[in-house]
C-alpha positions as CSV (number, residue, x, y, z in Angstrom):
1,M,149.3,105.2,-31.4
2,N,150.9,101.9,-32.6
3,M,152.1,100.2,-29.4
4,A,154.2,97.9,-31.4
5,A,156.4,100.8,-32.3
6,V,156.8,101.8,-28.6
7,V,157.2,98.4,-26.9
8,P,159.6,95.9,-28.4
9,A,158.0,92.7,-29.6
10,D,160.1,90.6,-27.4
11,H,159.5,92.7,-24.2
12,G,157.0,90.3,-22.6
13,R,159.1,87.3,-23.6
14,S,162.3,88.8,-22.1
15,A,160.5,89.6,-18.8
16,R,159.1,86.0,-18.6
17,A,162.5,84.7,-19.5
18,A,164.2,86.4,-16.5
19,P,165.6,83.9,-14.0
20,L,163.0,82.9,-11.4
21,W,165.1,84.3,-8.5
22,R,165.3,87.8,-10.1
23,R,161.5,88.1,-10.8
24,Q,159.2,90.1,-8.5
25,P,157.5,87.7,-6.0
26,T,153.7,87.5,-6.2
27,A,151.7,89.0,-3.4
28,R,150.4,85.6,-2.5
29,E,153.8,84.1,-2.3
30,A,155.1,86.9,0.0
31,L,152.0,86.7,2.2
32,L,152.4,82.9,2.6
33,L,156.0,83.3,3.5
34,G,155.2,85.9,6.1
35,L,152.4,83.8,7.6
36,F,154.7,80.8,7.8
37,C,157.4,82.8,9.6
38,A,154.9,84.2,12.0
39,L,153.5,80.8,12.9
40,V,156.9,79.1,13.5
41,S,157.7,81.8,16.0
42,A,155.9,79.6,18.6
43,L,158.6,76.9,18.3
44,P,160.4,77.7,21.5
45,V,157.3,77.2,23.5
46,L,156.4,74.0,21.7
47,V,159.8,72.3,22.6
48,A,159.7,73.5,26.3
49,P,157.1,72.1,28.7
50,L,157.6,75.2,30.8
51,P,158.2,78.6,29.2
52,Q,161.8,79.5,29.7
53,M,161.4,83.2,30.7
54,G,163.1,84.5,33.8
55,D,160.0,86.3,35.2
56,Y,157.4,83.9,34.0
57,P,157.2,81.5,37.1
58,A,156.6,84.5,39.3
59,H,153.6,85.5,37.1
60,V,152.2,81.9,37.4
61,A,152.6,82.1,41.2
62,R,150.6,85.4,41.2
63,W,147.9,83.9,39.1
64,R,147.7,80.9,41.5
65,V,147.1,83.2,44.5
66,M,144.7,85.4,42.5
67,L,142.5,82.4,41.3
68,D,142.6,80.6,44.7
69,L,140.3,83.2,46.3
70,G,141.5,82.2,49.8
71,H,140.4,78.6,49.6
72,D,143.9,77.1,50.2
73,P,144.8,77.7,53.9
74,W,148.5,78.0,53.2
75,L,148.1,80.6,50.5
76,A,145.6,82.5,52.6
77,R,148.1,82.5,55.4
78,Y,151.1,83.6,53.4
79,Y,149.7,85.9,50.8
80,A,147.2,88.7,50.3
81,F,145.9,89.7,46.9
82,K,144.2,93.0,46.2
83,W,142.7,93.4,42.7
84,R,143.4,96.8,41.1
85,W,142.4,98.0,37.6
86,S,145.6,99.2,36.0
87,G,147.7,99.4,32.9
88,N,149.4,96.0,33.4
89,L,146.7,93.3,33.4
90,G,146.9,91.6,30.0
91,F,147.6,88.0,31.0
92,D,145.9,88.4,34.4
93,L,142.6,89.0,32.6
94,L,143.0,86.2,30.0
95,I,144.1,83.6,32.5
96,R,140.9,83.9,34.5
97,P,138.6,82.1,32.0
98,L,141.3,79.8,30.6
99,A,142.7,78.3,33.9
100,P,139.5,76.5,34.9
101,L,139.3,74.9,31.4
102,L,142.9,74.0,30.9
103,G,144.6,74.1,34.3
104,L,146.7,77.0,35.4
105,E,150.1,75.9,34.0
106,N,148.6,74.7,30.7
107,A,146.6,77.9,30.3
108,G,149.7,80.0,30.8
109,R,151.7,78.0,28.3
110,V,149.0,78.3,25.7
111,L,148.9,82.1,26.1
112,V,152.7,82.3,25.8
113,A,152.6,80.1,22.7
114,L,150.1,82.4,21.0
115,L,152.0,85.6,22.0
116,A,154.8,85.4,19.5
117,P,152.6,84.5,16.4
118,L,150.2,87.3,17.4
119,T,153.1,89.7,17.3
120,G,154.1,88.4,13.9
121,F,150.6,88.8,12.6
122,G,150.6,92.4,13.9
123,V,153.8,93.1,12.0
124,L,152.4,91.6,8.8
125,S,149.1,93.4,9.2
126,V,150.7,96.8,9.4
127,E,152.6,96.3,6.1
128,W,149.6,94.8,4.4
129,V,147.3,97.7,5.1
130,L,150.0,100.2,4.2
131,R,151.3,98.6,1.0
132,R,149.0,95.7,0.1
133,R,152.0,93.4,0.1
134,I,154.5,91.7,2.4
135,G,158.1,92.9,1.8
136,V,161.6,92.6,3.2
137,G,160.9,95.2,5.9
138,S,158.3,93.2,7.8
139,L,160.2,89.9,7.3
140,L,163.3,91.5,8.8
141,A,161.2,93.0,11.6
142,L,160.2,89.5,12.7
143,A,163.7,89.1,14.2
144,F,162.4,91.3,17.1
145,I,159.5,89.1,18.1
146,W,161.8,87.3,20.5
147,S,163.0,90.5,22.0
148,P,164.8,90.8,25.4
149,A,161.4,91.8,26.8
150,L,159.8,88.6,25.7
151,L,162.7,86.5,26.7
152,M,162.7,88.0,30.2
153,G,159.0,87.3,30.6
154,F,157.4,90.7,30.3
155,V,154.3,89.0,29.0
156,N,151.8,91.8,29.6
157,F,154.0,94.3,27.8
158,C,154.6,91.9,24.9
159,L,150.8,91.2,24.6
160,S,150.1,95.0,24.6
161,L,152.7,95.4,21.8
162,A,151.1,92.7,19.7
163,V,147.6,94.2,20.2
164,A,149.0,97.7,19.5
165,L,150.4,96.6,16.1
166,L,147.0,95.1,15.2
167,A,145.2,98.2,16.4
168,F,147.5,100.4,14.4
169,A,146.8,98.4,11.3
170,L,143.1,99.0,12.0
171,W,143.7,102.7,12.5
172,V,145.2,102.9,9.0
173,R,142.5,100.7,7.5
174,T,139.7,102.9,8.9
175,E,141.4,106.2,8.0
176,D,138.5,107.5,5.9
177,K,135.7,106.2,8.2
178,P,133.7,108.7,10.2
179,W,133.3,106.3,13.1
180,R,137.0,105.6,13.7
181,Q,137.2,108.0,16.6
182,L,134.4,106.2,18.5
183,L,135.9,102.8,17.6
184,F,139.3,103.7,19.2
185,L,137.9,104.9,22.5
186,P,137.6,101.3,23.8
187,I,140.5,100.0,21.7
188,G,142.9,102.4,23.4
189,L,141.6,101.3,26.8
190,I,142.0,97.7,25.9
191,V,145.7,98.2,24.9
192,W,146.3,100.2,28.1
193,L,144.8,97.4,30.2
194,C,147.2,95.0,28.6
195,H,150.1,97.3,29.5
196,V,150.6,101.0,29.7
197,S,153.8,100.9,27.6
198,G,152.0,99.2,24.7
199,W,149.4,101.9,24.8
200,G,152.2,104.5,24.6
201,I,153.6,102.7,21.6
202,L,150.2,102.6,19.9
203,G,149.9,106.4,20.5
204,I,153.4,107.0,18.9
205,L,152.5,104.8,15.9
206,C,149.3,106.7,15.3
207,F,150.9,110.1,15.9
208,G,153.8,109.3,13.5
209,Y,151.4,108.1,10.8
210,E,149.2,111.2,11.2
211,L,152.3,113.5,11.2
212,H,153.4,112.1,7.9
213,Q,150.0,112.5,6.4
214,R,149.1,115.9,7.8
215,R,152.5,117.6,8.0
216,N,151.3,119.4,11.2
217,V,152.2,118.4,14.7
218,F,149.1,119.9,16.3
219,S,146.8,118.4,13.8
220,A,148.5,115.0,14.2
221,A,148.2,115.1,18.0
222,L,144.5,116.1,17.7
223,A,143.8,113.2,15.5
224,C,145.0,110.8,18.3
225,V,142.8,112.2,21.0
226,P,140.5,109.1,20.9
227,L,143.4,107.1,22.2
228,A,143.6,109.2,25.4
229,L,140.7,107.6,27.3
230,P,143.1,105.7,29.6
231,L,144.3,109.1,31.0
232,A,141.0,109.2,33.0
233,P,141.7,106.1,35.2
234,M,145.4,107.1,35.4
235,L,144.5,110.6,36.7
236,L,141.9,109.2,39.1
237,G,144.4,106.9,40.7
238,G,144.1,103.8,38.7
239,G,147.3,101.9,38.1
240,T,150.5,101.4,40.1
241,K,152.3,104.1,42.1
242,G,156.0,103.8,41.5
243,Q,158.6,106.5,41.3
244,L,160.4,107.5,38.1
245,S,164.0,106.5,38.3
246,Y,167.0,106.6,35.9
247,G,169.1,104.6,38.3
248,L,172.9,105.0,38.7
249,F,175.5,105.6,36.0
250,V,172.9,106.6,33.5
251,S,175.1,107.0,30.4
252,L,176.9,103.7,31.0
253,Y,173.5,102.0,31.6
254,K,172.0,103.4,28.4
255,Q,175.0,102.3,26.4
256,A,174.7,98.8,27.9
257,I,171.0,98.3,27.0
258,W,171.7,99.4,23.4
259,T,174.5,96.9,23.0
260,R,172.0,94.3,24.4
261,A,169.2,95.3,22.1
262,M,169.1,91.7,20.6
263,R,170.4,89.8,23.6
264,D,169.6,86.2,23.7
265,E,171.9,83.1,24.0
266,V,175.1,83.8,22.1
267,F,177.1,87.1,22.5
268,L,178.7,87.0,19.0
269,L,175.5,86.2,17.2
270,D,173.5,88.8,19.0
271,S,176.1,91.5,18.5
272,L,176.5,90.8,14.8
273,S,172.7,90.6,14.4
274,L,172.4,94.1,15.8
275,A,175.2,95.4,13.6
276,L,173.6,93.9,10.5
277,V,170.2,95.5,11.3
278,I,171.7,98.9,11.9
279,I,173.7,98.6,8.6
280,L,170.6,97.6,6.7
281,L,168.5,100.4,8.2
282,G,171.3,102.9,7.3
283,A,171.4,101.6,3.7
284,A,167.6,101.9,3.5
285,L,167.8,105.5,4.8
286,L,170.5,106.5,2.4
287,T,168.7,105.0,-0.6
288,K,165.4,106.7,0.5
289,R,163.6,103.4,1.0
290,M,162.2,104.4,4.4
291,D,158.4,104.9,4.7
292,G,157.7,108.0,6.7
293,R,154.4,106.7,7.8
294,L,156.3,104.4,10.1
295,G,159.7,106.2,10.1
296,W,158.5,109.0,12.4
297,A,157.3,106.5,15.0
298,A,160.5,104.5,14.8
299,L,162.5,107.7,15.4
300,I,160.4,108.8,18.4
301,L,160.8,105.3,20.0
302,L,164.5,105.1,19.5
303,V,165.2,108.6,20.7
304,G,162.8,107.9,23.6
305,S,165.0,105.0,24.7
306,F,167.6,107.7,25.7
307,V,165.1,110.0,27.3
308,V,162.7,107.7,29.2
309,P,163.7,106.7,32.7
310,R,164.5,103.1,33.5
311,K,161.6,102.7,35.9
312,I,158.1,104.0,35.3
313,F,154.9,103.1,37.2
314,G,156.9,100.5,39.1
315,G,158.0,98.6,36.0
316,D,161.7,98.1,35.2
317,Y,163.5,98.5,31.9
318,A,160.9,100.9,30.5
319,D,163.6,102.4,28.2
320,Y,165.1,99.0,27.3
321,R,161.7,97.9,25.9
322,L,161.6,100.8,23.5
323,I,164.9,99.8,21.7
324,A,163.7,96.5,20.3
325,S,160.2,98.0,19.6
326,G,161.8,101.0,17.8
327,L,164.1,98.8,15.8
328,M,161.1,96.6,14.9
329,V,159.1,99.6,13.6
330,A,162.2,100.9,11.8
331,C,162.5,97.6,9.9
332,M,158.8,97.7,9.1
333,A,159.4,101.2,7.6
334,V,161.8,99.7,5.0
335,D,159.9,100.0,1.7
336,W,161.6,98.1,-1.1
337,R,160.0,96.2,-3.9
338,A,162.7,93.6,-3.7
339,P,163.3,90.7,-6.2
340,R,162.4,87.2,-5.1
341,W,165.9,86.3,-3.9
342,A,165.9,89.3,-1.5
343,L,162.4,88.5,-0.2
344,W,163.4,84.9,0.6
345,L,166.7,86.0,2.1
346,A,165.1,88.6,4.4
347,P,163.8,86.2,7.1
348,A,167.1,84.4,7.3
349,L,168.3,86.5,10.3
350,Y,165.0,85.8,12.1
351,L,164.9,82.1,11.3
352,G,168.5,81.6,12.3
353,R,168.0,83.4,15.6
354,L,164.7,81.5,16.2
355,A,166.6,78.2,15.8
356,V,169.1,79.3,18.4
357,T,166.3,80.4,20.8
358,T,164.5,77.1,20.3
359,I,167.5,75.0,21.0
360,G,168.3,77.1,24.1
361,W,164.7,76.7,25.4
362,A,164.9,73.0,25.0
363,D,168.2,72.9,27.0
364,H,166.9,75.3,29.7
365,A,163.7,73.3,30.0
366,H,165.7,70.1,30.7
367,E,167.6,71.9,33.4
368,A,164.4,73.4,34.9
369,K,162.8,69.9,35.1
370,E,165.9,68.6,36.9
371,L,165.8,71.5,39.4
372,L,162.1,71.1,40.0
373,G,162.8,67.7,41.5
374,A,163.4,69.6,44.7
375,L,159.6,70.1,45.0
376,D,159.2,66.3,45.6
377,H,161.0,66.8,48.9
378,L,159.1,69.9,50.1
379,P,155.9,69.6,52.2
380,Q,152.8,71.6,51.5
381,G,153.0,75.1,52.9
382,A,156.8,75.1,53.2
383,K,158.7,78.3,53.9
384,V,161.4,78.4,51.3
385,A,164.4,80.8,51.0
386,N,165.6,80.6,47.4
387,V,169.1,81.7,46.3
388,V,169.9,82.0,42.6
389,V,173.6,82.6,41.8
390,M,173.8,85.0,38.8
391,E,177.2,85.1,37.1
392,R,178.2,88.6,36.3
393,R,180.1,87.7,33.1
394,K,177.2,85.6,31.7
395,W,175.7,87.0,28.5
396,S,172.4,85.1,28.3
397,F,169.5,85.8,30.5
398,D,169.2,83.7,33.7
399,R,166.1,81.6,33.1
400,M,166.1,80.2,36.7
401,D,165.8,83.6,38.4
402,H,162.2,82.9,39.6
403,L,162.0,79.1,39.1
404,A,161.3,78.7,42.9
405,A,157.9,80.4,42.3
406,Y,156.7,76.9,41.2
407,A,156.8,76.1,44.9
408,V,153.9,78.5,45.3
409,V,152.0,77.0,42.4
410,R,152.5,73.3,43.3
411,K,153.2,73.3,47.1
412,S,151.4,76.4,48.3
413,A,154.7,77.5,49.7
414,L,156.0,80.9,50.9
415,T,159.0,81.9,48.8
416,N,161.1,85.1,48.5
417,V,160.9,85.3,44.6
418,N,157.5,86.9,44.2
419,F,156.8,90.4,42.8
420,A,155.2,91.8,45.9
421,V,156.3,95.5,46.4
422,P,153.6,97.4,48.3
423,T,151.7,100.1,46.2
424,I,153.1,98.5,43.0
425,H,152.0,94.8,42.9
426,M,148.6,93.3,43.6
427,L,150.2,90.3,45.4
428,Q,151.5,90.9,48.9
429,V,153.3,88.6,51.4
430,R,152.0,88.3,55.0
431,E,155.0,86.5,56.4
432,G,158.7,86.5,56.0
433,G,159.1,90.3,56.4
434,P,159.1,93.1,53.9
435,R,162.3,91.9,52.3
436,F,161.2,88.3,51.7
437,I,160.4,89.2,48.0
438,D,162.1,89.6,44.7
439,P,165.0,90.3,44.2
440,S,166.2,89.0,47.6
441,Q,166.9,85.6,45.9
442,R,169.7,87.0,43.7
443,M,173.3,86.6,44.6
444,F,175.7,88.1,42.0
445,H,178.9,86.1,41.6
446,S,182.3,86.6,39.9
447,R,184.8,84.0,38.9
448,G,186.9,82.8,41.8
449,Q,184.5,84.3,44.4
450,K,183.3,82.0,47.2
451,I,179.6,81.3,47.6
452,D,179.0,81.8,51.3
453,L,175.3,81.3,52.4
454,S,176.0,81.1,56.1
455,A,174.4,84.5,56.6
456,F,172.0,84.6,53.6
457,P,169.3,87.0,54.9
458,P,166.1,85.3,53.7
459,S,167.1,82.0,55.4
460,A,166.4,83.6,58.8
461,D,162.7,83.6,57.9
462,A,162.5,80.2,56.2
463,D,162.5,76.5,57.0
464,W,164.1,75.4,53.8
465,L,166.9,76.7,51.6
466,W,166.7,76.0,47.8
467,Y,170.0,76.8,46.1
468,I,170.4,77.2,42.3
469,G,173.8,77.8,40.8
470,D,176.4,76.5,38.4
471,Q,178.7,75.5,41.2
472,P,178.0,74.2,44.7
473,P,178.0,76.6,47.6
474,D,181.0,76.8,49.8
475,K,179.1,77.4,53.0
476,L,175.5,76.8,54.1
477,P,173.7,78.2,57.1
478,T,174.6,76.6,60.4
479,G,172.8,73.4,61.0
480,A,171.4,73.1,57.4
481,Q,170.9,69.5,56.3
482,V,171.0,68.8,52.6
483,V,168.1,66.5,51.6
484,W,168.4,66.7,47.8
485,R,171.0,67.5,45.2
486,A,171.2,68.1,41.5
487,P,174.0,69.1,39.2
488,H,173.0,72.8,39.5
489,G,171.1,72.9,42.8
490,L,170.3,71.5,46.2
491,L,167.6,71.7,48.8
492,A,168.5,71.9,52.5
493,R,166.3,71.8,55.7
494,L,167.2,74.7,57.9
495,A,167.9,74.4,61.6
496,N,166.0,77.5,62.6
497,G,162.7,76.3,61.2
498,A,160.3,73.5,62.0
499,G,161.1,71.9,58.7
500,R,157.6,70.4,58.4
501,V,157.6,66.9,56.9
């Protein structure tokens, strides 16, 4: 056949003559863009000497006690630590070899800095093995790296999510390999050790993929059996023992966590971001640009956010974590060979939000440094009752919720901000009573309400009161003497304790 008669002579010239922004991007160009976006996700950690996650200081305090092995007399007096193999050990396992090399706080910061890029690489890896290219879907999905779970400091869960994405990419890549089942016996266990919820997400990703490929629920479930190895330690008693709980006002709560699916610093930006993502996903669904290999998993995760209880295995917000994870997977499912302009526009939402997060972290880090000045006035082994005023109408997360845990890290102090619930946490407190733990430090406050600390319960078991809040307290415990002040906090020696100096 004479091809000249079929293809116009100027076809190649017209394609090359198309404006640059309307051409198809090259695979290399898209990959480099994706890698750049994944790498810059570490920016918030780079601008903040201390990671600005609400729960993070309490994790560092736990690691301090865990690594001390009873050598510090104050820590040995105040705390007990019982190691337990469970599905919530990601950072706890990694910090052990790194802390002696880098120091505890530096090691924790390095791990947090690697966490966001690792998640980004997981997102890119999944799209690459599925389509051999990076497209708008994965670039849009990067907006969920800095999810509420990561911003709150659920580091073990977020690590498990990153590892689960990489493991799922390997699952797809080894689809035709006879040894895949053996390979995923230890991989499933590793993801579970990081966090049980990440293991669940890996199972859903693999099941959704197999369901699309096999079109049979039983066959898809059977293919995922190699991931079930962690069921053995769970059935044998490994892990935490916490009750399932939906909490109060379930329907109102479920609505609230959905409206906060992209919660960060700015209410309007976060709300519009969520609306934009939902509109784009709806458009992709209507135009049949959703890849079922990921679409089924996204659907299961998002529906699961309504079904799953708030608390599972002692962990809070089990359902909340599924929303951002499900939306991330849904974005990854968008399969559109977009022109260059759309590809370069796709990460705009992510990069804009990343800039806001980075600026916020820099500001919060400055405030944290200012508040940590209180430690200069505390003796070693102090007993500290911390109170953090949490404004009910505040949209952004309270980054100072567990800041007083640095008193454990740097002053071997006893504080009431530790995660130390019996049967759930490995860390336990020996003094201060059963209620001298998180969340006893929280005091919820409404505009116009007085802040009365005269009968603040944890102060009865402490020598010092460390106050953190946007406005000064109206009343302190009787006999308390303020020894240090800052714009958003104060430290007072209490009359009922020795006030060691």
